[in-house]
Phi, psi and omega in degrees: 000125176199150177289161180299327179300316178294319178299318180295320179296320179292333179269358182074024183244019178263121182243133179240127182273171183298329180279002177097348181290140181253145181224138177217044182303320180303323179290317179298319179295320180296317178298318179298316181293318179296322179294318179295331180271007181059036175266334179222164175242129178241127177249122180246148181215142183253129178273106184292329181287313180278349181055047177205161180285141174282167177298133183281158178246139186234133174238142178269131175277160176303330180296332178298317181286334177298325178292343178262003178097009179252109177280180185298321179297320179294320178297315179300321181295318180297312181296316181296316180294323178295317181291324176293323177297318178297321179298313182296324182273355181070031185256357186295319180294320178295321178297319179296323178293319179296320179293323178296320178294324178296316179296320178296320178296322178296319182294335181268353182262166179276065184242148179308128185268151177264004179300132179064016177258065188295320181297318179294319179300316180296321178296317180295321177295320179297316179294324179296315179296325180296322182277315183286332179068205181281121182269008183297320180296320179294318179295322178296319179292323178299316178295323179296318179294320179296319179296317180296323179294318178297317180297321180294321178297319179296318179296318179296320179295321181290331182281343180282144178296133181287133178285135180284146175287143180305130181253194183293323180298318179298316182295318179295320180292320178298324178296319179294321180299323182293340184262002184232154180298150182300319181297321179294317181296315182297316180295321180294314181295318179298321180292317180294317181294326178290329180278329183229068185294341184275349183276144175204167178066218185296328178296323179292319179294324177294323177294322175302312182298320182290342184238021180301137180292146177276138179243000000 
């Protein structure tokens, strides 16, 4: 979102006279010519309360990119690869949230509204379908990626050592721990672990039981 003045400044077509008046007629003429040539769509709306035109909204038609050397097939390829990249990076949901915030910002700004502009909405949807093409392949790839991710998670889980369920040795040792001071238990466990560093799980608890200090 930017005013035409900013657009003109970025294009080097903003001229300011000595009296302070600014002019960007070349940009306005270019927009008019592009619209007449069906290269872009411009939506204008008049604010009856403020008695002035709202900021116009501009959409680029596929024909605009054709003049830059991108035919419809190339546009579809660019859009498809971009959406697949977002899927792989997990950015599609974030992009949708950003677009929703953009639409909300537009609704709160003094910008030409699409309310009750059904013909324009239908035209924009038609152009969108024309560029995006059939999304079946993209949806299929998304499902394939989700399936591959689930399978990888299962493999990782299977490769991890299974934790043993608490056995009788663990229960007996826990009972002994409850009857002794924390400092005594900690010193005892550190000594056993230093002597038998390879033991873990139920074998470690059995080793604790076999080496309990005499009182």
